[in-house]
C-alpha positions in Angstrom: -18.2 181.7 -15.9 -20.1 178.4 -16.3 -19.2 174.9 -15.5 -21.1 171.7 -15.7 -20.8 167.9 -15.4 -22.0 165.1 -17.6 -24.4 162.6 -15.9 -22.8 159.2 -15.4 -24.0 156.2 -17.4 -24.8 154.4 -14.2 -28.4 155.3 -13.2 -28.5 157.9 -10.4 -31.3 159.7 -8.7 -32.3 163.3 -9.5 -31.6 164.6 -5.9 -28.1 163.2 -6.1 -27.5 165.0 -9.5 -28.9 168.2 -8.0 -26.6 167.9 -5.0 -23.6 167.3 -7.3 -24.5 170.5 -9.2 -24.6 172.4 -5.9 -21.2 171.0 -5.1 -19.8 172.2 -8.5 -21.2 175.7 -7.7 -19.4 175.7 -4.4 -16.1 174.6 -5.9 -16.4 177.3 -8.6 -16.9 179.9 -5.8 -13.9 178.7 -3.9 -11.8 178.8 -7.1 -12.9 182.4 -7.9 -12.3 183.5 -4.3 -8.7 182.2 -4.5 -7.9 183.6 -7.9 -9.6 187.0 -7.7 -8.8 187.5 -4.0 -12.1 189.0 -3.1 -12.3 191.1 0.1 -15.5 191.8 2.0 -17.8 190.3 -0.6 -20.7 188.2 0.5 -21.3 185.1 -1.7 -24.8 183.7 -2.4 -25.9 180.5 -3.9 -29.2 179.7 -5.7 -30.8 176.4 -6.5 -34.2 175.3 -7.8 -34.1 172.0 -5.7 -35.7 172.2 -2.3 -34.3 168.8 -1.5 -30.8 170.1 -1.8 -31.7 173.1 0.5 -33.0 170.5 3.0 -29.7 168.5 2.8 -27.6 171.7 3.3 -29.6 173.0 6.2 -29.9 169.6 8.0 -28.4 169.4 11.5 -30.1 166.4 13.0 -30.3 163.6 10.4 -27.6 161.3 9.3 -27.0 160.6 5.6 -25.5 157.7 3.7 -21.9 158.1 2.6 -22.5 159.6 -0.9 -24.7 162.4 0.3 -22.9 162.9 3.6 -19.5 163.5 1.9 -20.9 166.1 -0.5 -23.0 167.9 2.1 -19.9 168.1 4.4 -17.8 169.7 1.6 -20.6 172.2 0.9 -20.9 173.1 4.6 -17.1 173.5 4.9 -17.1 176.3 2.3 -20.5 177.9 2.8 -23.2 178.5 5.4 -26.9 177.5 5.2 -27.9 181.2 5.2 -26.0 181.8 2.0 -28.3 179.4 0.1 -31.6 180.6 -1.6 -34.3 179.1 -3.6 -34.8 180.3 -7.2 -37.7 179.4 -9.4 -37.1 177.3 -12.5 -38.3 180.2 -14.8 -35.5 182.5 -13.5 -32.8 179.8 -13.3 -30.3 180.3 -16.3 -28.7 176.9 -15.6 -31.7 175.2 -17.1 -31.0 176.8 -20.4 -27.8 174.9 -20.7 -29.2 171.6 -19.4 -32.3 171.7 -21.6 -30.6 173.1 -24.8 -31.2 176.3 -26.9 -30.9 177.1 -30.6 -28.5 180.0 -31.6 -31.4 182.3 -32.5 -33.2 181.9 -29.1 -29.8 182.2 -27.3 -29.2 185.7 -28.9 -32.8 187.1 -28.6 -35.1 185.6 -26.1 -32.7 183.8 -23.6 -29.9 186.3 -23.3 -30.1 185.6 -19.5 -27.7 182.7 -20.0 -25.0 185.2 -21.2 -25.9 188.1 -18.9 -27.4 186.4 -16.0 -31.0 186.8 -14.6 -32.4 190.3 -14.2 -32.7 190.2 -10.4 -28.9 190.1 -10.2 -28.6 193.5 -11.8 -31.0 195.2 -9.5 -29.6 197.0 -6.5 -32.0 195.4 -4.1 -31.2 193.5 -0.9 -31.3 189.7 -1.5 -32.9 188.9 1.8 -35.9 191.2 1.0 -36.7 189.5 -2.3 -35.7 185.9 -1.6 -36.3 183.8 1.4 -34.7 180.6 2.7 -37.3 178.0 1.8 -35.8 175.0 3.6 -38.2 172.0 3.7 -37.9 169.5 6.6 -36.6 166.2 5.4 -39.0 163.3 5.3 -38.0 160.3 7.5 -38.7 158.0 4.5 -36.0 159.6 2.4 -33.8 156.8 1.1 -30.6 158.9 1.7 -31.3 159.1 5.4 -30.0 156.5 7.7 -32.2 154.7 10.2 -31.8 156.1 13.6 -31.6 154.0 16.7 -32.8 155.4 20.0 -31.5 154.1 23.3 -33.6 154.6 26.4 -31.5 154.9 29.5 -32.8 154.9 33.0 -30.9 155.9 36.1 -31.7 154.1 39.3 -30.3 154.6 42.7 -27.7 151.9 43.5 -28.7 149.7 46.3 -26.1 147.5 48.0 -27.1 143.9 48.8 -27.5 142.9 52.4 -25.4 140.3 54.2 -28.0 137.6 53.7 -28.2 138.4 50.0 -24.5 138.1 49.7 -24.6 134.8 51.5 -27.1 133.4 49.0 -24.2 133.3 46.5 -22.3 130.7 48.5 -22.8 127.0 47.8 -21.6 125.6 51.2 -22.1 126.4 54.8 -18.3 126.3 55.4 -17.6 129.0 52.8 -20.4 131.2 54.2 -18.9 131.0 57.7 -15.4 131.8 56.4 -16.8 134.9 54.6 -18.5 136.1 57.8 -15.3 135.5 59.9 -13.2 137.5 57.4 -15.9 140.3 57.4 -15.8 140.5 61.2 -12.0 140.7 61.2 -12.1 143.5 58.6 -14.6 145.4 60.7 -12.3 145.1 63.7 -9.4 146.4 61.6 -11.4 149.5 60.5 -12.4 150.2 64.1 -8.8 150.0 65.2 -7.8 152.4 62.4 -10.5 154.8 63.5 -9.2 154.6 67.1 -5.6 155.1 65.8 -4.7 151.6 66.9 -2.7 150.1 64.0 -2.3 146.7 65.5 -4.0 144.0 63.4 -3.8 140.2 63.4 -4.0 137.9 60.4 -3.9 134.6 62.3 -5.6 131.4 61.0 -9.3 131.1 61.6 -10.3 129.4 64.8 -13.2 127.1 65.6 -14.7 129.6 68.0 -14.7 132.2 65.2 -16.5 129.8 63.0 -19.2 129.1 65.7 -19.7 132.8 66.2 -20.1 133.3 62.5 -22.7 130.6 62.4 -24.7 132.3 65.2 -24.5 135.6 63.3 -25.9 133.9 60.2 -28.7 132.2 62.0 -29.7 135.3 63.9 -29.9 137.3 60.6 -32.0 134.6 59.0 -34.4 134.4 61.9 -34.8 138.2 62.1 -35.7 138.1 58.4 -38.2 135.2 58.5 -39.7 135.5 62.0 -39.8 139.2 62.9 -43.2 139.2 64.5 -42.5 136.1 66.7 -39.2 137.6 67.9 -40.8 141.0 68.7 -43.5 139.2 70.8 -41.0 137.0 72.7 -38.7 140.0 73.4 -41.5 141.8 75.4 -41.0 141.9 79.2 -44.3 140.2 79.9 -44.0 136.6 81.1 -47.1 135.0 79.5 -46.8 136.4 76.0 -46.6 133.7 73.3 -46.8 133.7 69.5 -50.1 133.8 67.7 -52.0 130.6 66.9 -51.7 131.3 63.2 -47.9 131.2 63.4 -46.1 128.1 62.2 -44.1 128.1 65.4 -47.1 128.0 67.8 -46.9 124.2 68.5 -43.1 124.4 69.0 -43.4 126.7 72.1 -40.6 129.0 70.9 -38.3 130.9 73.2 -35.2 133.1 73.0 -32.2 132.0 75.0 -29.2 133.9 76.2 -27.5 133.8 72.8 -30.4 135.6 71.1 -31.4 132.7 68.9 -35.0 131.6 68.5 -35.2 128.0 69.9 -37.8 125.4 70.7 -39.1 125.4 74.3 -40.3 121.8 74.1 -40.9 119.3 76.9 -37.3 118.2 77.5 -36.2 120.9 79.9 -35.5 118.5 82.8 -33.7 115.9 80.8 -29.9 115.3 81.0 -29.4 116.1 77.3 -27.1 118.9 76.3 -28.6 122.3 76.0 -28.4 122.3 72.2 -30.5 119.1 72.0 -33.1 120.2 74.6 -33.6 123.6 72.8 -32.6 123.2 69.1 -32.4 126.3 66.9 -35.5 126.8 64.7 -34.9 127.0 61.0 -37.4 127.9 58.3 -38.3 125.4 55.6 -37.6 127.5 52.5 -34.4 129.5 52.9 -30.9 129.3 51.4 -29.2 129.0 54.7 -31.4 126.1 55.6 -30.5 124.4 52.3 -26.8 124.9 53.1 -27.2 123.3 56.5 -29.1 120.3 55.0 -26.4 120.0 52.3 -23.7 120.0 54.9 -25.1 117.3 57.1 -26.3 115.2 54.1 -22.6 115.1 53.0 -21.6 114.3 56.6 -23.7 111.1 56.5 -22.3 110.2 53.0 -25.5 110.9 51.1 -27.7 108.5 53.1 -31.5 108.7 53.1 -34.0 111.1 54.5 -34.3 109.7 58.0 -30.5 109.5 58.6 -30.0 113.0 57.3 -32.8 114.5 59.4 -31.6 112.7 62.5 -28.1 114.1 62.0 -29.4 117.6 61.6 -31.5 117.4 64.8 -28.5 115.8 66.6 -26.5 118.9 65.6 -29.0 121.2 67.4 -31.3 122.3 64.5 -35.0 121.9 64.1 -36.3 122.6 60.6 -40.0 123.5 60.3 -41.5 120.8 58.1 -38.1 119.1 58.1 -39.2 115.9 56.4 -40.5 117.7 53.3 -37.4 120.0 53.2 -34.9 117.1 53.4 -36.8 115.1 50.9 -36.9 117.9 48.5 -33.1 118.5 48.8 -32.3 114.8 48.3 -34.6 114.7 45.3 -32.5 117.5 43.7 -29.1 116.1 44.9 -27.0 115.3 41.9 -25.0 112.5 43.5 -28.1 110.8 45.0 -29.9 111.1 41.7 -26.9 109.5 40.0 -26.5 106.7 42.5 -30.2 105.9 43.3 -32.2 107.6 40.6 -35.2 105.6 39.3 -35.6 104.4 35.7 -38.0 106.3 33.5 -41.4 104.8 32.9 -44.4 105.6 30.8 -48.0 104.2 30.7 -48.0 100.9 28.9 -48.7 101.3 25.2 -51.7 99.8 23.4 -51.4 96.4 21.8 -50.1 96.5 18.2 -52.5 95.8 15.3 -50.8 92.5 14.5 -51.6 91.1 17.9 -55.3 91.4 17.1 -55.4 90.7 13.4 -57.6 87.7 12.3 -55.2 86.7 9.5 -54.2 83.1 9.1 -51.6 81.7 11.6 -48.0 82.9 11.2 -49.0 85.9 9.0 -47.5 88.2 11.5 -44.5 86.6 13.2 -41.8 87.3 15.7 -38.4 85.5 16.0 -35.5 85.1 18.4 -32.6 82.7 19.0 -32.0 80.8 22.3 -29.4 78.3 23.5 -26.8 77.0 23.0 -27.4 73.2 23.4 -24.5 70.8 23.4 -24.7 67.8 21.1 -22.3 65.0 20.4 -21.0 64.0 17.0 -18.8 61.0 17.5 -16.2 62.3 20.0 -16.8 66.0 19.3 -19.1 68.3 21.2 -20.9 70.9 19.1 -23.2 73.8 19.8 -26.6 74.1 18.3 -29.1 77.0 18.7 -32.9 77.1 18.7 -34.6 79.6 16.4 -38.1 80.3 17.7 -40.9 81.7 15.4 -44.1 82.6 17.1 -47.4 83.9 15.7 -48.3 87.3 17.1 -52.1 86.6 17.2 -52.5 82.9 18.0 -49.2 82.5 20.0 -48.4 79.3 18.1 -44.7 78.5 17.9 -42.3 76.8 15.4 -38.8 75.9 16.4 -35.9 75.4 13.9 -32.3 74.4 14.6 -29.4 76.6 13.6 -25.7 75.4 13.8 -24.4 78.9 14.7 -25.4 82.5 15.3 -24.3 83.7 11.9 -26.5 85.4 9.4 -26.4 82.5 6.9 -27.7 80.1 9.6 -30.6 82.4 10.4 -31.5 82.9 6.8 -31.6 79.1 6.2 -33.8 78.6 9.3 -36.1 81.4 8.1 -36.4 79.8 4.7 -37.3 76.4 6.2 -39.9 78.0 8.3 -41.5 79.9 5.4 -41.5 76.8 3.2 -43.3 74.7 5.8 -45.7 77.3 7.1 -46.4 79.6 4.2 -45.6 83.2 3.4 -45.6 85.9 6.1 -46.4 89.6 6.1 -44.1 90.9 8.8 -41.3 89.6 11.1 -40.6 91.2 14.4 -37.2 90.7 16.1 -34.6 92.4 18.3 -31.4 94.1 17.0 -29.2 91.0 17.0 -26.4 91.2 14.5 -27.6 88.1 12.7 -31.2 89.6 12.5 -29.9 92.9 11.1 -27.6 91.0 8.7 -30.4 88.8 7.4 -32.6 91.8 6.8 -29.8 93.6 4.9 -28.8 90.6 2.8 -32.4 89.8 1.8 -33.0 93.4 0.8 -29.8 93.4 -1.2 -30.8 90.2 -2.9 -34.2 91.6 -3.7 -32.7 94.7 -5.2 -30.5 92.6 -7.5 -33.4 90.6 -8.9 -35.9 91.5 -11.6 -38.4 93.6 -9.6 -41.2 93.6 -12.2 -41.1 89.8 -12.6 -41.0 89.2 -8.8 -43.8 91.6 -8.2 -45.9 89.8 -10.9 -45.3 86.4 -9.2 -46.1 87.8 -5.7 -49.3 89.4 -6.9 -50.3 86.1 -8.6 -49.9 84.4 -5.2 -51.5 87.2 -3.3 -48.5 88.0 -1.1 -45.7 90.5 -0.8 -42.2 90.7 0.5 -42.3 90.9 4.2 -40.5 93.7 6.2 -38.4 93.3 9.3 -39.6 95.3 12.2 -36.8 95.8 14.8 -37.2 96.7 18.5 -35.2 99.5 20.0 -31.7 98.6 21.1 -31.4 97.3 24.7 -35.3 97.1 24.9 -35.8 93.3 25.4 -39.1 94.0 27.3 -40.6 95.0 23.9 -40.2 91.5 22.8 -42.2 90.0 25.6 -44.4 88.0 23.3 -41.6 85.8 22.0 -39.4 86.0 25.1 -42.2 84.4 27.1 -42.5 81.6 24.6 -38.7 81.0 24.9 -39.2 80.7 28.6 -42.0 78.1 28.0 -39.7 76.2 25.6 -36.9 76.2 28.2 -39.3 74.9 30.9 -40.2 71.9 28.7 -36.6 71.3 27.7 -35.5 71.4 31.3 -37.8 68.6 32.3 -36.9 66.5 29.3 -33.1 67.0 29.6 -33.3 66.1 33.2 -33.9 62.5 32.1 -31.7 62.4 29.0 -28.8 64.5 30.1 -26.4 65.9 27.6 -26.0 62.8 25.5 -27.8 64.1 22.4 -26.9 64.0 18.8 -28.3 66.1 15.9 -31.3 63.9 15.3 -32.2 63.7 19.0 -32.1 67.4 19.4 -34.5 68.0 16.4 -36.9 65.4 17.9 -36.6 67.1 21.3 -37.4 70.5 19.8 -40.5 69.0 18.0 -41.8 67.6 21.3 -41.3 70.9 23.1 -43.0 72.7 20.2 -46.0 70.3 20.4 -46.3 70.8 24.2 -46.3 74.6 23.9 -48.8 74.6 21.0 -51.1 72.5 23.1 -51.3 74.9 26.0 -54.6 76.7 26.6 -54.7 80.4 25.8 -57.3 81.2 28.5 -57.8 79.6 31.8 -60.9 81.2 33.1 -63.3 78.3 32.2 -61.0 75.3 32.9 -62.8 74.5 36.1 -66.3 74.6 34.6 -67.4 71.1 33.4 -69.9 72.6 30.9 -67.4 74.9 29.1 -66.1 73.8 25.7 -62.5 72.8 25.2 -60.1 75.6 25.9 -58.5 77.4 23.0 -55.0 76.3 22.0 -52.8 77.3 19.1 -53.2 73.9 17.7 -56.8 74.7 16.8 -55.6 77.0 14.0 -52.5 75.3 12.8 -54.3 72.8 10.6 -56.5 75.5 9.1 -53.6 77.4 7.7 -53.7 77.8 3.9 -50.9 78.7 1.6 -52.2 82.1 0.9 -51.6 85.0 3.3 -55.0 86.5 2.9 -58.1 84.3 3.6 -60.3 83.4 0.5 -63.3 85.6 -0.2 -66.7 84.5 0.9 -68.9 84.1 4.0 -68.7 80.8 5.8 -71.6 79.7 8.0 -72.5 76.7 10.2 -74.1 74.9 7.2 -70.6 74.6 5.7 -69.9 71.9 8.3 -72.1 69.6 6.1 -70.8 70.9 2.8 -69.2 68.5 0.4 -66.5 71.0 -0.3 -63.9 70.3 2.4 -62.1 73.7 2.0 -65.3 75.4 3.2 -65.4 73.2 6.3 -61.8 74.3 7.1 -62.6 77.9 6.6 -65.7 77.7 8.9 -63.6 76.1 11.6 -61.0 78.8 11.2 -63.7 81.5 11.6 -65.1 79.7 14.7 -61.6 79.8 16.2 -61.2 83.6 15.6 -64.7 84.3 17.1 -63.7 82.5 20.3 -60.3 84.1 20.0 -61.9 87.6 20.1 -64.4 86.8 22.9 -62.1 84.9 25.2 -58.4 85.5 24.6 -58.4 89.1 23.4 -60.5 90.3 26.5 -57.8 88.9 28.8 -55.3 91.3 27.2 -57.3 94.4 28.3 -55.7 94.9 31.7 -52.3 96.5 32.0 -50.2 94.5 34.4 -47.8 97.4 35.1 -47.0 100.9 34.0 -50.5 102.1 34.5 -49.8 105.8 35.3 -49.0 108.5 32.7 -45.6 110.0 33.4 -43.8 113.1 32.2 -42.5 112.6 28.6 -38.8 113.1 28.0 -38.0 116.2 26.0 -35.2 117.4 23.7 -32.5 118.9 25.8 -33.0 116.7 28.9 -29.9 115.4 30.6 -30.1 111.6 31.3 -27.9 108.8 32.6 -27.7 105.9 30.2 -28.1 102.5 32.0 -25.4 100.0 31.1 -25.9 96.6 32.8 -22.3 95.6 32.0 -20.7 98.4 34.0 -21.1 99.5 37.7 -23.7 102.2 38.3 -21.3 104.9 39.2 -19.6 104.5 35.8 -22.8 105.0 33.7 -22.4 107.8 31.2 -24.4 111.0 30.9 -26.1 112.0 27.7 -28.3 114.7 26.2 -31.6 113.9 24.4 -31.4 115.2 20.8 -34.6 113.7 19.4 -37.8 111.9 20.6 -40.1 109.5 18.9 -43.7 109.7 20.1 -45.9 106.7 19.7 -49.4 106.7 18.3 -50.9 107.8 21.6 -48.5 110.8 21.8 -46.3 109.4 24.6 -42.5 109.1 24.2 -41.1 105.6 24.8 -38.0 105.9 22.6 -35.4 108.7 22.3 -32.1 109.4 20.6 -29.3 110.4 23.0 -26.0 112.2 22.3 -23.1 110.7 24.3 -19.8 112.4 24.4 -16.7 110.4 25.3 -13.0 110.7 25.0 -10.2 108.1 24.5 -6.4 108.2 24.1 -4.7 107.4 20.9 -1.3 105.7 20.5 0.5 109.0 21.2 -1.5 109.6 24.4 -3.5 112.4 22.8 -7.1 112.7 23.9 -9.6 112.1 21.0 -13.2 113.1 21.4 -15.8 110.5 20.4 -19.4 111.4 19.8 -22.1 108.7 19.7 -25.8 109.0 18.8 -27.8 106.0 20.1 -31.5 105.1 20.2 -32.6 103.9 23.6 -35.9 103.1 25.3 -36.8 105.3 28.3 -36.7 102.3 30.6 -32.9 102.4 30.1 -32.6 106.0 31.1 -32.5 108.0 34.4 -33.6 111.6 34.2 -30.8 113.7 35.7 -31.7 117.3 34.7 -34.8 118.6 32.9 -34.4 121.0 30.0 -35.1 124.6 30.9 -34.7 123.8 34.7 -33.6 127.1 36.3 -33.9 126.0 39.9 -31.1 126.8 42.2 -30.4 123.2 43.2 -30.3 122.2 39.5 -27.8 124.9 38.7 -25.5 123.8 41.4 -25.9 120.3 40.2 -25.0 121.1 36.7 -22.0 123.1 37.9 -20.9 120.2 40.0 
């Protein structure tokens, strides 16, 4: 009988179609076996696909689900030795798949109706046909990728007692562990001697002292085996080698078996433990536990007090100063209470401090006060708004009735109208400064931009940007903060005579007088004592040479312009002379860094820091993680973004998590834990 299947419309590979045909053949064989009830008849299967023969004979590879299910069904009803390869010329199944006309079917290709000729011959199949099973290629798409696991068997080694003690974080816990271990050993010995009596009383002080001696003896045997071997010899005059770190300590072994210092205090009246303290190595976990114990006893005091407490307890640490200092440096509580603020090498001066543009082209501003004035019987507050030139250090002072944004904008407009347009305005992150910047930008966006741009270009100027300092970084505004200090010094001397009886008009006059005094100060003082030196440079030298335009007019101005009939060229020549002296005298005095001269480690993403808050006690400062850094032009990090996690209680008493992302200068941070720090002390600190 013949049976076939129609290929599906979905594209399918030829090997899968051949495998499906082989499955149909097996199913036909199973059906014939059940219906005809064959007995002792050997079944054989032929296919012209060597790939199918490879699938059927496979015992090592794993297939995908489609092929695996069909191969499994074929293997359930047949064996690989029942499958043979037949050439395409002798395969009658190809006649049906390729198609025949009726004439060819009756004459030439009668094999489709009668079967191939080799089936009618009484020859043994194994002699004429062989099992031609090809090995499957690893790149076959039907084969699953195999994963190989390499296993290695190692002999299990149990940790020693000292290795187990390295898992403890305190000396007290390590002593309790040794006491319990000694008791358990006694119980096992009693059981071996058939003595079932055992005690589980509370731990005594004597047991803790014995456990401490056991721990110290094991540690000394591990660190100083050669010295102990030499000192245990019966000879009287043997001593340790000169190359040993214990040579100058004159070590000896006392009756308790511990390695102690011989020293020069044998005849003193001190206790035995102080005359011959126990020697401890510098770098060992047990030594760290002892330092930690006595450092907590003295309530986290400094290196000297901690080291004296250790020596008073009868211990002598080799290189003890370095060991105690290293532990205190990694102590989490000491770092939190007495950690130093972060520093970095002082940055280079910004470009606007050295630009030779006209005065007040690059400005900085800040508010100071308040000042009390009288209006009839009422007392009112007034604030000073300081504008300073970044290059010439000249100042202008305006009066503001309040700290609101509107007051600052009005003061800013008065300053610009009197002193000309500016290019840039530096300030801190006061709410009025930020509000003024936002409102000016919103107003600029609401205007006709093309018309404004045309007017600004005609006047050779542009809208100036606000440049804010980092939050809580008042030191970055030292240029204008120092000017405010100078203004206050002048006002203090004037107010000492006039008192607080000022009105609005008197305060404005007072600010003008203070402004004139500050603008008349010399910028350099190196040549003040020399009678032949020219007049010292002051900000007033440039204030009268200020033009309306931000950029200076084109052209070269020489000394001959002093006698020019064009007065504007005289003014420009005097301005150039000022900037020449400004570069030679004043700028050179800014070369030296007064502080922060050393390059420090830059903070990195992932570092744990303590955020300094001057309004709260130090032990309440919050910890944060650095999530972003902002390198300066020289590559050093002086500003970072921190992630602070906090929690508060709502009205129902439920805890709500609050996450803050803040920008802070490094001078307001204390490094608590470096990112990627895998040190043992740091791990204990983070767990704590």
